[in-house]
C-alpha positions in Angstrom: 0.0 0.0 0.0 1.3 3.4 -0.9 2.3 5.7 2.0 0.0 8.7 2.3 1.5 12.1 3.0 -0.9 12.5 6.0 0.5 9.3 7.6 3.9 10.8 8.2 5.1 12.6 11.3 8.0 15.0 10.5 10.7 14.3 13.2 12.1 17.0 15.4 15.8 17.6 16.0 17.0 16.6 19.5 19.8 18.4 21.2 22.4 15.8 20.1 22.3 13.8 16.9 24.7 11.7 14.8 23.5 9.8 11.8 26.1 7.1 12.2 25.3 6.4 15.8 21.6 7.1 15.8 20.7 5.4 12.5 23.4 3.1 11.1 24.1 1.5 14.5 20.4 0.9 15.1 20.0 -1.1 11.8 23.4 -2.8 12.5 21.7 -4.6 15.5 20.6 -7.1 12.9 24.0 -8.6 11.7 22.6 -9.8 8.4 20.7 -6.7 7.3 22.0 -5.5 3.9 23.0 -1.9 3.6 24.8 -1.8 0.2 24.7 -3.9 -2.9 27.5 -2.9 -5.3 28.1 -4.2 -8.9 30.9 -3.3 -11.3 30.4 -1.3 -14.5 29.5 -4.4 -16.4 27.2 -5.7 -13.7 29.0 -9.0 -13.2 31.2 -8.5 -10.1 29.4 -7.9 -6.8 30.2 -6.7 -3.3 27.7 -6.6 -0.4 28.0 -4.7 2.8 25.7 -5.2 5.8 24.9 -2.4 8.2 27.0 -4.2 10.8 30.0 -4.2 8.4 29.4 -0.6 7.6 29.3 0.2 11.3 32.6 -1.6 12.0 34.4 -0.2 9.0 33.3 3.3 9.6 34.4 3.0 13.2 37.8 1.9 12.1 38.1 4.8 9.7 36.9 7.3 12.4 39.6 5.8 14.7 42.2 6.2 12.0 41.3 9.8 11.4 41.5 10.5 15.1 44.9 8.8 15.2 46.0 11.1 12.4 45.4 14.1 14.6 42.0 15.2 13.2 39.5 16.7 15.6 35.7 17.2 15.6 34.9 20.1 13.3 37.9 19.6 11.0 36.9 19.4 7.4 37.7 16.5 5.1 37.3 16.5 1.3 36.0 13.2 0.1 36.2 12.5 -3.6 35.6 8.8 -4.5 33.5 7.5 -7.3 30.6 5.0 -7.0 32.6 2.6 -4.9 31.7 1.2 -1.4 34.5 3.2 0.2 32.6 6.4 -0.4 29.7 5.3 1.7 32.0 4.0 4.5 34.0 7.2 4.2 30.9 9.4 4.6 29.6 7.5 7.6 33.1 7.4 9.2 33.4 11.2 8.8 30.0 11.8 10.4 30.8 9.4 13.2 34.0 11.2 14.0 32.3 14.6 14.1 34.3 15.7 11.1 32.8 17.8 8.3 32.4 16.0 5.1 33.1 18.0 1.9 32.0 15.8 -1.1 33.2 16.5 -4.6 32.9 15.1 -8.1 35.7 12.9 -9.4 35.9 15.3 -12.4 37.6 18.0 -10.3 40.8 19.4 -11.7 43.9 20.3 -9.7 42.8 23.9 -9.9 39.3 23.0 -8.6 40.9 21.1 -5.7 43.1 24.1 -4.8 40.2 26.4 -4.7 38.0 24.1 -2.6 40.8 23.2 -0.2 41.6 26.9 0.4 38.1 28.2 0.4 36.8 25.3 2.5 39.7 25.2 5.0 40.2 21.5 4.4 42.4 19.6 6.8 42.4 16.2 5.2 41.6 14.5 1.9 40.1 11.1 1.3 40.2 10.4 -2.5 40.5 7.6 -5.1 43.7 6.9 -6.9 43.1 9.2 -9.9 42.4 12.1 -7.7 45.3 11.5 -5.5 47.5 12.0 -8.6 45.8 15.4 -9.2 46.3 16.5 -5.6 50.0 15.5 -5.7 50.5 18.1 -8.4 49.4 20.9 -6.0 50.6 19.4 -2.7 53.1 22.1 -2.0 50.3 24.7 -2.4 47.9 23.3 0.2 49.6 23.5 3.6 46.3 23.2 5.5 46.0 19.6 4.5 47.8 17.4 7.1 46.3 14.0 6.3 46.1 12.3 2.9 44.2 9.0 2.4 43.6 7.2 -0.9 41.8 4.1 -2.0 44.4 3.7 -4.8 48.2 3.2 -4.7 49.4 5.7 -2.1 52.1 8.3 -3.2 54.8 9.0 -0.6 53.4 10.5 2.5 49.9 9.2 1.9 48.0 6.5 3.8 46.4 3.7 1.8 42.7 3.1 2.7 43.4 -0.2 4.4 46.2 1.4 6.4 43.9 4.1 7.6 41.4 1.6 8.8 44.0 -0.7 10.4 46.2 1.9 12.2 43.3 3.5 14.0 43.2 3.4 17.8 39.9 2.2 19.3 37.3 4.7 18.2 36.4 7.3 20.7 32.7 8.2 20.2 31.9 11.9 19.4 28.7 13.3 20.7 27.7 15.9 18.0 25.2 18.6 18.6 22.3 18.8 16.2 23.4 22.2 15.1 27.1 21.3 14.5 28.2 21.5 10.8 28.3 18.1 9.2 28.4 18.5 5.5 29.6 21.3 3.1 28.6 21.2 -0.5 30.1 23.5 -3.1 27.3 24.7 -5.4 27.7 26.7 -8.6 25.4 29.3 -9.9 25.4 30.9 -13.3 27.8 33.6 -12.2 30.6 33.8 -9.7 32.7 31.1 -8.0 31.1 28.1 -6.2 29.3 28.9 -2.9 29.8 26.9 0.3 26.5 25.4 1.5 26.7 24.3 5.1 24.4 21.6 6.5 24.1 20.5 10.2 24.2 17.0 11.8 20.4 16.8 12.5 18.6 19.1 10.1 19.8 17.6 6.9 19.8 13.8 7.7 16.5 14.1 9.6 15.0 16.2 6.9 15.6 13.4 4.5 13.3 11.2 6.6 10.5 12.7 4.4 12.6 12.0 1.3 13.0 8.4 2.2 9.6 7.6 3.7 7.3 9.5 1.5 8.8 10.5 -1.8 10.9 7.4 -2.3 8.3 5.3 -0.5 11.0 3.1 1.0 10.6 0.2 3.4 13.3 -1.9 5.1 13.0 -4.7 2.5 13.5 -2.4 -0.5 16.6 -2.2 -2.8 16.9 1.4 -4.0 18.9 2.5 -7.1 19.8 6.2 -7.6 21.8 7.1 -10.7 23.5 10.2 -9.1 27.2 10.3 -8.8 28.7 10.7 -5.4 29.9 14.3 -5.7 26.4 15.8 -5.8 23.8 16.5 -3.1 21.4 14.1 -4.9 23.6 11.2 -3.7 23.0 12.4 -0.1 19.3 12.5 -0.8 18.7 9.2 -2.5 21.9 7.1 -2.0 22.5 7.8 1.7 20.2 9.6 4.1 16.9 8.9 2.5 17.3 5.1 2.1 19.2 4.4 5.3 16.8 6.3 7.4 14.3 3.7 6.3 16.6 0.7 6.6 16.5 0.1 2.9 19.5 -1.3 1.0 21.2 0.9 -1.6 22.1 -0.5 -5.0 25.2 1.0 -6.6 26.7 0.4 -10.0 30.3 1.5 -10.6 30.6 4.6 -12.7 30.6 4.2 -16.5 32.2 6.6 -19.0 28.7 7.8 -20.2 25.1 6.9 -19.5 23.9 3.9 -21.5 20.1 3.6 -21.5 20.1 0.0 -22.7 22.6 -1.1 -20.1 20.6 0.7 -17.4 17.4 -1.1 -18.5 19.3 -4.4 -18.4 20.4 -3.8 -14.8 16.8 -3.0 -13.8 15.8 -6.3 -15.3 18.6 -8.4 -13.8 18.8 -7.3 -10.2 16.0 -7.2 -7.6 15.7 -3.4 -7.6 12.4 -2.2 -6.3 12.7 1.6 -6.3 14.5 3.8 -8.8 15.6 7.5 -8.9 16.9 9.0 -12.1 17.2 12.5 -13.7 14.8 13.4 -16.5 17.5 13.0 -19.2 17.8 9.3 -18.2 14.1 8.7 -18.4 13.9 10.4 -21.8 16.5 7.9 -23.2 14.9 4.9 -21.4 11.4 5.6 -22.9 13.0 5.7 -26.4 13.7 1.9 -25.9 11.3 -1.0 -26.2 10.2 -1.1 -22.6 6.9 -2.9 -23.2 8.4 -6.2 -24.2 10.1 -6.8 -20.8 9.6 -4.1 -18.2 11.6 -4.4 -15.0 9.5 -7.0 -13.1 10.4 -6.1 -9.5 10.3 -2.3 -9.9 7.4 -0.9 -8.0 8.2 2.8 -7.6 10.0 5.4 -9.8 10.9 9.0 -9.1 12.8 11.8 -11.0 14.7 14.8 -9.8 17.0 17.5 -11.2 14.6 19.2 -13.5 10.8 18.8 -14.1 9.9 15.8 -16.2 7.9 16.3 -19.4 4.4 14.9 -19.4 5.0 12.9 -22.6 7.8 10.9 -20.9 5.6 10.2 -17.9 2.9 8.9 -20.2 5.2 6.6 -22.2 6.8 5.2 -19.0 3.4 4.6 -17.4 2.1 2.8 -20.5 5.2 0.5 -20.6 5.7 -0.2 -16.9 2.4 0.6 -15.2 4.3 3.0 -12.9 3.9 6.7 -12.6 7.2 8.7 -12.4 6.9 11.0 -9.4 8.8 14.2 -9.7 10.5 15.7 -6.6 11.9 19.2 -6.3 14.6 20.5 -3.9 18.1 22.0 -4.0 21.6 21.5 -2.7 20.5 23.9 0.0 17.5 21.8 1.1 15.8 18.4 1.3 12.7 17.8 -0.7 10.5 20.9 -0.9 7.7 19.9 -3.4 6.9 16.6 -4.8 4.4 14.2 -6.4 3.9 11.9 -3.4 2.3 8.5 -3.2 -1.3 8.7 -2.2 -1.8 12.0 -4.1 -2.9 12.5 -7.7 -0.2 13.4 -10.2 -0.8 16.2 -12.6 1.8 15.3 -15.4 4.3 18.1 -15.7 3.6 19.6 -12.3 6.2 19.8 -9.5 3.5 18.5 -7.1 2.6 19.7 -3.6 4.7 21.0 -0.7 6.4 18.3 1.4 5.3 17.7 4.9 7.1 20.0 7.3 7.7 22.6 4.6 5.6 25.8 4.0 6.3 26.6 0.4 4.8 29.5 -1.4 5.1 31.6 -4.6 6.2 35.1 -3.7 6.6 38.4 -5.5 9.5 41.0 -5.7 9.0 42.0 -2.0 8.7 38.4 -0.8 5.0 38.8 -0.5 2.8 35.6 -1.1 1.0 35.7 -4.5 -2.4 34.2 -5.3 -2.9 31.1 -7.4 -2.2 31.6 -11.0 0.4 34.4 -10.6 4.0 33.6 -11.5 6.7 34.3 -8.9 9.7 32.9 -7.0 9.4 29.6 -5.1 10.1 30.4 -1.4 10.2 28.4 1.8 8.9 30.0 5.0 11.6 30.1 7.7 9.8 32.1 10.4 8.5 31.7 13.0 10.1 28.2 12.8 12.9 27.1 10.5 12.1 23.7 8.9 14.3 20.7 9.0 16.3 20.1 5.9 17.3 23.7 5.2 21.0 24.6 5.2 22.6 26.7 7.9 24.1 29.4 5.6 26.3 30.2 2.6 29.6 30.4 4.4 31.6 33.6 4.3 29.0 35.1 1.9 26.8 37.7 3.7 25.6 39.2 0.4 24.2 35.9 -0.8 22.7 35.2 2.6 21.0 38.6 2.6 19.7 38.1 -1.0 18.3 34.6 -0.3 16.9 35.1 3.2 14.4 38.0 2.9 11.5 38.6 5.3 10.1 35.3 6.5 11.4 33.3 3.5 14.3 31.5 1.9 14.1 32.4 -1.8 15.1 29.5 -4.1 15.8 31.4 -7.3 13.3 29.2 -9.2 10.1 30.6 -10.7 6.7 28.8 -10.7 3.0 29.4 -10.1 0.4 27.5 -8.1 -2.9 26.3 -9.5 -6.2 26.5 -7.6 -5.5 23.0 -6.0 -2.1 24.1 -4.7 0.0 22.2 -7.2 3.2 24.0 -8.3 4.2 24.4 -11.9 7.8 25.1 -12.8 8.6 28.0 -15.1 12.4 28.2 -14.9 15.3 29.6 -13.0 15.2 33.4 -12.5 17.9 33.7 -15.2 16.3 31.1 -17.5 13.0 33.0 -18.1 12.9 34.5 -21.6 11.8 38.1 -22.0 10.5 38.5 -25.6 8.5 41.5 -26.9 7.0 42.1 -23.5 6.1 38.5 -22.8 7.7 36.3 -20.0 8.2 32.8 -21.4 9.3 29.8 -19.3 11.6 27.4 -21.2 10.1 24.2 -19.7 6.7 24.6 -21.3 8.3 25.0 -24.7 10.6 22.1 -24.1 7.7 19.9 -23.1 5.8 20.8 -26.2 8.8 19.9 -28.4 9.3 16.6 -26.7 5.7 15.6 -27.5 6.7 15.6 -31.1 7.6 12.0 -32.3 10.8 13.2 -33.9 12.3 14.8 -30.8 14.4 13.0 -28.2 15.5 16.0 -26.1 15.2 19.8 -26.2 16.6 22.8 -24.5 15.1 26.3 -24.9 16.9 29.6 -24.1 16.5 33.3 -24.9 18.6 34.4 -27.8 19.5 38.2 -28.0 17.4 40.1 -30.5 17.6 43.8 -31.3 13.8 44.2 -31.8 12.3 41.8 -29.3 15.1 41.9 -26.7 15.1 38.1 -26.8 13.6 35.4 -29.0 12.9 31.8 -28.1 15.5 29.5 -29.5 15.4 25.7 -29.2 18.3 23.3 -29.4 16.8 19.9 -30.4 18.2 16.4 -30.3 16.4 14.1 -32.7 15.5 10.4 -32.4 17.6 8.0 -34.4 16.7 8.0 -38.1 15.2 11.5 -38.1 16.9 14.2 -40.2 16.9 17.9 -39.1 16.0 20.0 -42.1 13.9 23.1 -42.8 10.7 21.0 -43.3 11.0 19.5 -39.9 12.0 22.9 -38.4 8.7 24.4 -39.6 6.8 21.3 -38.5 8.2 21.7 -35.0 7.4 25.4 -34.9 3.8 24.7 -35.9 3.5 21.9 -33.4 4.6 24.3 -30.5 2.1 26.9 -31.7 -0.7 24.4 -31.4 0.3 22.9 -28.1 1.2 26.2 -26.3 0.3 29.9 -26.9 1.5 30.9 -30.4 3.8 33.6 -29.0 5.9 31.0 -27.3 7.0 29.1 -30.4 10.8 28.9 -31.1 11.7 31.4 -33.8 15.0 29.6 -34.2 15.7 25.9 -34.0 19.1 24.4 -34.1 19.5 20.6 -34.4 22.3 19.2 -32.3 23.8 15.8 -31.4 23.9 16.3 -27.7 22.9 18.9 -25.1 25.4 20.2 -22.5 24.6 18.8 -19.1 25.9 18.6 -15.6 27.2 15.2 -14.4 23.9 14.9 -12.5 21.9 15.2 -15.7 20.6 18.8 -15.6 20.7 20.6 -18.9 23.2 23.5 -18.9 21.0 26.2 -20.4 23.5 28.7 -19.2 26.1 27.3 -21.6 23.6 27.6 -24.5 22.6 31.0 -23.5 26.2 32.3 -23.3 26.9 30.7 -26.7 24.0 32.7 -28.2 25.2 35.9 -26.6 28.7 35.3 -28.1 27.3 34.5 -31.5 25.2 37.6 -31.5 27.8 39.7 -29.7 26.9 43.4 -29.6 23.2 42.8 -29.0 21.6 43.1 -25.5 20.7 40.0 -23.6 
């Protein structure tokens, strides 16, 4: 039976809280209970880790870090791919009261230098490839006094097994709920990455709603989330959400690029019951023949990263019998709005506010707007700050002042509410297109394009124009066998005019092989927009 939103009680933060001690060790009381099911990139080699083994290994790592001279509150960069050591490492850092600073494995030496300096990093725990990168800047990062790698250790480094073996008996750390626990670096469209600081209780406990309601997880489930480990989505759906519920996490070793056919094969071969993927993955999955052999054990599917187009939801439902349930949140938050089990889904809608969150659409002065009016998505933080919200942007008073205004945290995303309270995404503040006096959200135009049988993916941006300020431009990836020509271009323009208001149609369409994306699957509209500004240099926009 699906869990209803009204069945859930949002937890409250106690004075002291530690996810390792309060959650992992509780599930570890059953020595056979599975925590992690890992397979290699080809899906043939397997490793399994119980909660008891996770407890013991994370205690050993925490003891090793204490022996290396690290103290509660010290910051540790952890950059490991989709390998079991990342999960052990994260739990070990939390257990020791250290502040975990996750990062993508694609960081360059320059990126490491910036993050180590800006984040005041005292230790690094990385895989072999990233140990080589750090070695090239080692003389430039004097704050780092402990180096650990899962690969072959350079001189002066500890091998992973050494770090676990040399640790003295672990001395438990009693962390306060408000102590910093995790720092994410998050990038906007302008400026250097910002430091998003989360506490020991608010973030993990806030993901109770993520795991229990949105992911609909139970202790017997095996949950697969496609996110890489460097991103907050891994904390959402590969760590805090599932393990709050005692569910096992399925992990496939990272592959060079996403392969929809291989992903479908994994869903069919392994006993995966719940699945979380970005919209770009679902778009490629529904282009396959799902009807012939849908994943038999899969009972629940969710999407996050960007809103999912109604056409994709419909095709997936027809093939699998499952409704993809969108969830919306940020690096700065846990789930804010979602399509939760027990509630009707309006395809294309972000859904309804999550339990424990008061989410509204506000105007320029942070004033709540009525249904039907477009504004900025905002989370009420007064009189009571909700669980799941970050502490602050560290060392960034200007950004804190801009985002916390009046009684609200402002997300920077634009949407409107309908009469039933459902939220409908329009775009980031800087994604909204201003054309001849009209405000046009890219998502609606993209959804219309994807409904056309020739289109696999689409991204829409504002392109500078001397008369209209901006025009709507679409970048379109076609399905195999389709040819992008003027005839199809006009057909797509007419299609958008019929599906949406005529003024929203793309006046320019460029056919491309791929769209620029983040490693987590979000379309990088900012890259397309900047390319257009460069191409039309000299025009406003």
